[in-house]
C-alpha positions, 0 to 999 in steps of 0.5 A: 408509498409517501413518495409514490402519493406525492410525486407519483415515482419512486424516490430512489432507483437503487438502494444498497443495504448494509449490514449491522455495525459492530464494534471491533470485537464483534458485538452489536453496539448497545448503551448498556455495554458502553460500545457506541460510538456517534459519528460526531465523536469520531469526526471531532474527537472525544475524551473519556470524560465526555463519553461519559458524560453522555452515557450518563445523560442517557439515564435522565433520557431514559434510554438506559437504566441505572443499573446498566450504567455502571456496566456501560462506563466501564465498557467505555473505560475499557474500549476508549481508556483515552478517549477518541482521537479526531480522525475527520469525515473522510476518515470516517467515510473511508473507513466505513467504505473499507469495509465489506458492507454486503456482509451481514455484520460489519466490525468497526474499529475506530483505531482504524479510522485513525490510521487512515488519518495518518494514511492521508497525511501520507497523500498530503506530504507525497504531494508537497514533495511532488510539487516541489519537485516540479518547481526544481525542475522549472516546471509549471505543474497546472500546465501538466496535461499528458505524457507520450509513451515515447518520451523519456520515461525511465522503468520506474516512470513506466512501472508507477504508470501501469500500476496507476492504470490497474488501479483505476480499472479495480476502482471503476469495476469496484465501484459499479459493482458497489464493492466499495472496499475492494476500491479502497484497498486498491487506492490504499495499496497504490498510494502506500505500497507503489507510489510513496514507499517505492516510486517516490524514493526512487525519485529522490536521485534526480533532485541533485541534478536540475537536467535529469528528472523533468519527465518524472516530475510529470509523472509524480504530479500527474499521477497524483492528480488522476489517483486523487480523482478517484479517492475523491469517491471516499475522501471529497474534502482531501481530494478538493483541497490538493487537486487545486494544487495539481494538473487540473487538465490531464488528458492522460489516459494511464489504463493505455500504459498498463505493461505487464513485462514491466511490472513483473521485472520490477516486482523482483527487484522490489521482491529482492529490497524487500528480502535484504530489508527484512534481514537488516531489520531481524539484525537491528541494522538502522539507515546509519549503519554502515552496510554492503550488499552483494548479489549472486544473480542466476540470470542474464537477463535479470542481472542487466535489469537489475545493474540498470537500477543499481542507485534504486536498489541502494536506496530502496534498501538504505545500503552504502554499495551494491554489488552484482555477481554471477560468479558462484565461486566468488560469492561463496568465497566472500566472509559475509556477516550474514547472507540469505536467499531472495527469491528464485533469481537471486542470494544475497550476503550482506557486510557490516560494521558491527561486533555485537549484532550475530546473524539470526539463524531462525530467518533463515530457517523460516526462508528454508521452509518457504522456499520449500513450499514454493518448490512443492507449489511449483511442481505440483502446477508443472505436473498437471496434465492441463498445465502441460497442454495449455500454458504458454512457453513463457510461462513454462520458462519461468517454472522452469528457471524456478525449479532449477533454482529450487532443486 
């Protein structure tokens, strides 16, 4: 009303209302409970003593009574025994936007805020790696503008460009719909799961040979530049600091690189790598433990793909050697320390040098339960009349392969 009176127009065209911000346990923030957190305390950090000093000062101001003081101090000692760690502005903003603010209640956890600060550090380290990678290939990062589809891109280059293309689509659609939590989740998945944990690891093999990996150096830096541009909506300080070292004139439209076929192939490979790492983790095999992997493959197409990426599989599973075979009898005759199944496309066996480590039978039992559930789901899908009429041949073939493998 005041705006209409003074300016003759409304101050905002759109207003986004959020739910009630509660603590990590879902309780409304209250001075008497000692769970009230000020933004400044999260941004700059606060010791337990300073938190309690602020609470005691609230008594003098008449905000809480002396009766409520002891209860409030006790609550603070329980929730923040070591105080609040410094998180910064970007981490606070990103954490708040990671919540579905359209819900009636929002549970805010300060520990998640600090986790996001560590996530930003991972992006910082990845940027340093990408810049150093380009320098070793004698490339000037600021001159990078675009990448041609017909250039000498590897499957992993095409995969990360496709993943970024899908991420950009999700972020833009989510921002338009004010679903900020979907945008932050997509960006976190891209940086953590796709870029840092997978793609960046596969590029390390090109550091040995100066002649190889120039296109990969471009992909590394351009992907970071584009992803950080979208991160700037939530982390302007981080993005502005790093963008000055990355390509400034990028004209690359990553949406044009979306490739479902490549993503599916790489996903199958990553499922195998994840299964191998899971078994090694259960057995407490460290990176220093010498481990040789043999993979029994059921599909000729998948065998050809894995053969191309044998070094990537070795890097991503932290193994000494990877051997592929399609001969089931040969595989069964091998004396492995342990063996397991990855998915409907392959199984694997692991040999390692240790007399104290024993196979985890519980892990294999869980695998069998998981496989049975997958089989039940696939059979339920293929037995549906609508599926028989509407599903294309490619989908039917994939489901048929799964049923044959499970049975």
